[in-house]
C-alpha positions as CSV (number, residue, x, y, z in Angstrom):
1,M,-14.1,-13.3,14.8
2,K,-17.6,-12.1,13.8
3,R,-18.5,-8.4,13.5
4,R,-20.8,-8.6,16.6
5,T,-18.0,-10.3,18.6
6,L,-15.7,-7.3,18.1
7,L,-18.3,-4.8,19.1
8,A,-19.4,-6.9,22.1
9,H,-16.3,-5.7,23.9
10,A,-17.5,-2.6,25.6
11,A,-14.1,-1.0,25.6
12,F,-14.0,-0.9,21.8
13,A,-15.2,2.3,20.1
14,P,-16.4,1.9,16.6
15,L,-15.0,4.2,14.0
16,Y,-16.5,2.7,10.9
17,L,-19.4,0.2,10.6
18,A,-20.5,-1.5,7.4
19,S,-24.0,-2.0,6.3
20,A,-25.7,-5.4,6.5
21,R,-25.9,-5.3,2.7
22,L,-22.1,-4.9,2.4
23,L,-21.5,-7.9,4.6
24,A,-23.9,-10.0,2.5
25,D,-22.2,-8.8,-0.7
26,T,-18.8,-10.2,0.5
27,A,-20.2,-13.7,1.4
28,G,-18.8,-16.2,-1.1
29,A,-17.9,-15.3,-4.7
30,G,-14.2,-15.6,-3.9
31,W,-14.2,-13.2,-1.0
32,R,-12.1,-13.8,2.1
33,S,-12.4,-11.9,5.4
34,Y,-9.5,-10.9,7.6
35,A,-9.1,-9.1,10.9
36,L,-6.1,-6.9,11.4
37,D,-5.0,-5.5,14.8
38,Y,-2.5,-2.8,15.5
39,E,-1.2,-3.2,19.0
40,V,0.6,-0.1,20.0
41,D,2.5,0.5,23.3
42,L,4.1,4.0,23.6
43,S,4.2,4.0,27.4
44,A,8.0,4.5,27.4
45,L,7.5,8.0,25.9
46,Q,6.9,11.2,27.9
47,G,5.0,14.4,27.2
48,P,2.5,15.2,24.6
49,G,2.5,13.0,21.5
50,R,0.6,12.0,18.4
51,L,0.2,8.8,16.4
52,W,-1.0,8.1,12.9
53,L,-1.8,4.7,11.5
54,P,-2.7,3.7,7.9
55,L,-6.0,1.9,7.6
56,P,-7.7,-0.2,4.9
57,Q,-10.2,1.4,2.7
58,D,-12.9,0.3,0.2
59,A,-11.1,-0.3,-3.1
60,G,-12.6,-1.0,-6.5
61,D,-14.5,-4.3,-6.6
62,Y,-11.8,-6.3,-4.8
63,Q,-11.7,-4.9,-1.2
64,R,-14.5,-3.9,1.2
65,V,-14.0,-2.6,4.8
66,Q,-16.5,-4.1,7.2
67,E,-15.5,-2.4,10.4
68,I,-12.8,-0.3,12.1
69,A,-12.7,0.1,15.9
70,W,-10.2,1.1,18.6
71,R,-9.6,0.6,22.3
72,G,-7.4,2.7,24.6
73,D,-7.1,5.8,26.7
74,A,-5.8,8.4,24.2
75,S,-6.9,12.0,25.0
76,N,-8.4,12.1,21.5
77,A,-8.8,9.5,18.8
78,A,-10.6,9.6,15.5
79,L,-10.7,8.4,11.9
80,H,-9.5,11.1,9.4
81,R,-9.0,11.3,5.7
82,D,-6.3,13.5,4.1
83,P,-7.8,16.2,1.9
84,A,-5.8,15.4,-1.2
85,Y,-6.1,11.6,-1.6
86,G,-8.8,10.6,0.9
87,A,-6.4,8.2,2.6
88,P,-8.0,6.7,5.8
89,I,-5.9,7.5,8.8
90,F,-6.4,6.7,12.5
91,H,-5.1,9.5,14.6
92,A,-4.6,9.5,18.4
93,S,-3.1,12.1,20.7
94,W,-2.0,12.3,24.3
95,D,-1.9,15.5,26.3
96,G,1.2,14.6,28.3
97,V,-0.5,14.5,31.7
98,R,0.4,10.8,32.0
99,S,2.3,8.4,29.8
100,P,0.4,6.8,27.0
101,R,-1.2,3.4,27.8
102,P,-1.3,0.6,25.2
103,L,-4.0,0.9,22.5
104,T,-5.4,-1.4,19.9
105,V,-6.9,-0.5,16.5
106,S,-8.8,-3.2,14.7
107,A,-10.0,-3.5,11.1
108,V,-12.2,-6.2,9.6
109,F,-12.3,-6.3,5.8
110,A,-12.9,-8.7,2.9
111,T,-10.7,-9.1,-0.3
112,R,-10.8,-11.2,-3.4
113,D,-8.1,-11.7,-6.1
114,R,-8.0,-8.9,-8.6
115,P,-7.6,-9.7,-12.3
116,M,-7.7,-7.1,-15.0
117,A,-11.3,-5.9,-15.5
118,L,-12.9,-6.9,-18.8
119,K,-14.4,-3.5,-19.1
120,A,-13.6,-0.1,-17.5
121,L,-15.0,0.5,-14.0
122,P,-16.3,4.0,-13.1
123,H,-13.7,6.3,-11.7
124,E,-13.5,10.0,-10.8
125,A,-13.0,12.2,-13.9
126,S,-10.1,13.9,-12.0
127,D,-8.2,10.7,-11.7
128,A,-6.7,10.9,-15.2
129,E,-5.4,14.5,-14.5
130,R,-4.2,14.0,-11.0
131,F,-2.3,10.8,-11.6
132,V,-0.1,12.2,-14.4
133,Q,1.2,15.0,-12.2
134,P,4.7,15.0,-10.6
135,T,5.3,14.8,-6.8
136,A,8.3,15.8,-4.7
137,H,10.0,12.4,-5.0
138,M,8.5,11.6,-8.5
139,P,9.2,14.2,-11.2
140,V,8.0,13.4,-14.7
141,D,10.4,15.6,-16.6
142,G,14.2,15.5,-17.1
143,I,15.7,12.1,-16.9
144,V,12.4,10.5,-16.1
145,A,10.8,11.8,-19.3
146,E,13.9,10.9,-21.3
147,T,13.9,7.4,-20.0
148,A,10.2,6.9,-20.6
149,S,10.6,8.2,-24.1
150,R,13.3,5.7,-24.9
151,I,11.3,2.8,-23.4
152,V,8.1,3.4,-25.3
153,N,9.9,4.5,-28.5
154,E,7.8,3.5,-31.4
155,A,4.8,2.8,-29.2
156,K,4.4,6.4,-28.2
157,S,1.0,6.6,-30.0
158,A,-0.1,3.1,-29.0
159,A,-2.8,2.3,-26.5
160,P,-2.0,2.8,-22.8
161,E,-1.8,-0.9,-22.2
162,T,0.9,-1.3,-24.9
163,R,3.0,1.6,-23.5
164,A,2.5,0.4,-19.9
165,R,3.6,-3.1,-20.8
166,A,6.8,-1.7,-22.4
167,I,7.6,0.1,-19.2
168,Y,6.7,-2.9,-17.1
169,D,9.0,-5.1,-19.1
170,W,11.8,-2.6,-18.9
171,I,11.4,-2.4,-15.1
172,V,11.5,-6.2,-14.7
173,D,14.5,-6.5,-17.0
174,N,16.6,-3.6,-15.5
175,T,15.8,-3.3,-11.8
176,F,16.7,-5.6,-9.0
177,R,15.6,-6.2,-5.4
178,E,18.2,-4.9,-3.0
179,P,17.7,-6.6,0.4
180,T,19.8,-4.1,2.4
181,V,17.3,-1.2,1.7
182,R,15.5,-0.3,4.9
183,G,11.8,-1.0,4.9
184,C,10.2,-0.7,1.4
185,G,12.5,2.1,0.2
186,L,11.8,5.7,-0.4
187,G,10.7,5.8,-4.1
188,D,13.1,8.6,-5.1
189,I,13.1,7.7,-8.8
190,K,15.1,10.6,-10.0
191,F,18.0,9.5,-7.8
192,M,17.6,6.0,-9.0
193,L,17.9,7.0,-12.7
194,E,20.6,9.6,-12.2
195,S,22.8,7.3,-10.1
196,G,22.2,4.3,-12.4
197,N,21.5,2.2,-9.3
198,L,18.2,0.6,-10.1
199,G,18.2,-1.6,-7.0
200,G,15.6,-1.2,-4.3
201,K,12.5,-2.6,-2.8
202,C,8.8,-2.3,-3.7
203,A,8.3,1.4,-3.0
204,D,11.4,2.1,-5.2
205,I,10.7,-0.3,-8.1
206,N,6.9,0.2,-8.3
207,S,7.3,3.9,-7.9
208,L,9.7,3.9,-10.9
209,F,7.0,2.2,-12.9
210,V,4.5,4.8,-11.8
211,G,6.8,7.7,-12.6
212,L,7.8,6.4,-16.0
213,A,4.1,5.7,-16.9
214,R,3.1,9.3,-15.9
215,A,6.0,10.7,-18.0
216,A,4.6,8.7,-20.9
217,G,1.2,10.2,-20.4
218,I,-0.4,7.3,-18.7
219,P,-2.2,8.0,-15.4
220,A,-0.6,5.7,-12.8
221,R,-0.3,5.5,-9.0
222,E,1.2,3.5,-6.2
223,V,-1.0,1.6,-3.8
224,Y,0.4,1.1,-0.3
225,G,-0.6,-1.8,1.8
226,L,0.3,-4.9,3.8
227,R,0.6,-8.6,3.2
228,V,-1.9,-10.4,5.5
229,G,-1.7,-14.1,4.4
230,P,0.2,-16.8,2.6
231,S,0.6,-16.7,-1.2
232,A,-0.5,-19.4,-3.6
233,Q,2.2,-18.1,-6.1
234,F,5.5,-18.2,-4.2
235,D,6.1,-18.4,-0.4
236,C,8.1,-15.2,-0.5
237,L,5.1,-13.3,-1.9
238,G,3.0,-13.9,1.2
239,K,3.1,-13.7,4.9
240,P,1.7,-16.4,7.3
241,A,-1.1,-15.3,9.5
242,G,0.1,-13.8,12.8
243,D,2.7,-11.1,13.3
244,V,2.8,-9.2,10.0
245,S,4.5,-6.1,11.4
246,G,7.2,-6.0,8.7
247,A,5.0,-7.2,5.8
248,Q,4.3,-3.8,4.2
249,H,4.2,-3.9,0.4
250,C,3.7,-1.2,-2.3
251,R,1.9,-2.1,-5.5
252,A,1.0,-0.1,-8.7
253,E,-1.7,0.4,-11.2
254,F,-2.3,2.4,-14.3
255,L,-5.5,3.8,-15.9
256,S,-6.8,2.2,-19.1
257,A,-9.8,3.4,-21.1
258,A,-10.7,-0.2,-21.8
259,H,-10.1,-1.7,-18.4
260,G,-10.1,1.0,-15.8
261,W,-7.4,0.8,-13.2
262,V,-5.1,-2.1,-14.1
263,P,-3.1,-3.8,-11.3
264,V,0.6,-4.5,-11.9
265,D,3.5,-5.5,-9.6
266,P,6.9,-5.7,-11.3
267,A,8.6,-5.4,-7.8
268,D,7.2,-8.8,-6.8
269,V,8.7,-10.4,-10.0
270,R,12.1,-9.1,-8.9
271,K,11.4,-10.3,-5.3
272,A,10.7,-13.8,-6.5
273,V,13.8,-13.8,-8.6
274,L,16.0,-12.9,-5.6
275,E,14.3,-14.9,-2.8
276,E,13.5,-18.0,-4.8
277,K,17.0,-17.9,-6.4
278,L,15.5,-18.3,-9.9
279,P,16.7,-16.6,-13.2
280,L,14.4,-14.4,-15.2
281,D,14.1,-17.0,-17.9
282,D,12.9,-19.7,-15.5
283,A,9.4,-20.9,-16.5
284,R,7.9,-20.1,-13.1
285,I,9.3,-16.6,-13.3
286,R,8.1,-16.1,-16.8
287,A,4.6,-17.2,-15.8
288,L,4.7,-14.8,-12.8
289,R,5.8,-12.0,-15.0
290,E,2.9,-12.5,-17.3
291,R,0.4,-12.8,-14.4
292,L,1.5,-9.7,-12.5
293,F,0.8,-7.5,-15.5
294,G,-3.0,-7.3,-14.8
295,Y,-3.4,-9.3,-11.6
296,W,-3.0,-8.9,-7.8
297,E,-3.3,-11.9,-5.4
298,M,-5.3,-10.4,-2.5
299,N,-3.5,-11.9,0.4
300,W,-2.7,-8.2,0.8
301,V,-4.7,-5.3,2.0
302,A,-4.7,-1.9,0.3
303,F,-4.3,1.2,2.5
304,N,-4.1,4.2,0.2
305,H,-2.3,5.8,-2.8
306,A,-1.2,9.0,-1.1
307,R,2.2,10.3,-2.3
308,D,4.3,13.1,-0.9
309,F,1.3,14.4,1.1
310,E,0.2,16.0,4.4
311,L,-1.1,13.8,7.1
312,S,-4.5,14.6,8.7
313,P,-4.2,16.2,11.2
314,K,-1.0,17.7,9.9
315,A,2.4,16.4,11.1
316,R,5.5,18.6,11.3
317,A,6.3,17.7,7.7
318,P,4.8,15.9,4.7
319,L,5.5,12.2,4.3
320,P,6.6,10.5,1.1
321,Y,3.9,7.9,1.8
322,L,1.9,6.4,4.7
323,M,2.4,2.6,4.8
324,Y,4.0,2.4,8.3
325,P,2.8,3.7,11.7
326,Y,4.1,7.2,12.3
327,A,4.4,9.1,15.6
328,E,5.8,12.3,17.1
329,F,6.5,12.9,20.8
330,G,8.2,16.2,21.4
331,E,11.3,16.2,19.2
332,T,11.2,12.4,18.8
333,V,9.9,11.0,15.5
334,L,9.3,7.2,15.7
335,D,10.4,5.1,12.7
336,G,7.7,2.7,11.7
337,R,10.2,0.6,9.8
338,D,11.5,-0.7,13.2
339,P,8.4,-2.1,15.0
340,A,10.2,-3.1,18.2
341,A,11.9,0.3,18.7
342,F,8.6,2.1,17.8
343,G,6.5,-0.1,20.1
344,F,3.9,-1.7,17.8
345,R,2.9,-5.0,16.5
346,I,0.5,-5.8,13.6
347,V,-1.4,-9.1,13.8
348,S,-3.5,-10.6,11.0
349,R,-5.9,-13.5,10.9
350,E,-8.2,-14.9,8.3
351,L,-11.7,-15.2,9.6
352,G,-13.6,-18.4,9.0
353,A,-10.6,-20.2,7.6
């Protein structure tokens, strides 16, 4: 679907339009374009209500948003950014005069696979300070600091890449994917370490990497997003085009003076071990382990790196992260980890494929 085709539907209201230069910049050179549609039906709910959706954003040199638009009859709808992290959020509200009618929010974006940069890319000076700080679910003192100290041990004065690699290897060796965890997990790393239960999913395992890196003095952050296409690595690390409502995935990155933000994904190593039924010493897993320290396959779209933060406009309480749709109708809070009960579907398709 071309950009002009999306806008040709008079009922769609554009929230974000890219420049012609941006569209030209993402032609070729390994870029792939995708369309992502949120189809939301909250018509079973009564009274005033509000909805928040995570949206793609421009990210480094590997992701460019081309367009965001919406269609529906919400009383109010707009694109917002939270004041702390700048996470892009679609917000809609209903006044309760009548039941909400279905709405669609569409994003068109381009991605390309992301290797470790050969040289540091520019970043905000505040990044280094912000992303070594604790959050509500991710302390960097106590057992987190003690564990990080044991892991880096003699490498305490080494370059960030060396310390980060020690933490990455410890995560891969000691955690495991727990398929019974709801959604992507909560990322409560203090509980994980204190309980000794290092099982979880991506928001647990990759948040543990981030917290340990911060405790070791390395700026690090989660990146929350969604798988939108099949993987060239392992089938379990992708999602066929179509309904991707349950394909949310959290990744991680750390800041290096030599390379800028470095992509890592120890959680996907553990996912491949479990779902492909392969041991850690299998040659394919060893190769994946090496690749995912400094590489992301971009069959995935990045939403934000907001952690333990206030939505915009504010919800009744902060969220640990925004990777799923979230809604409040009266006293009812809708759980985005259950698409059918919530009333949404997310559909992806690769454009020009």
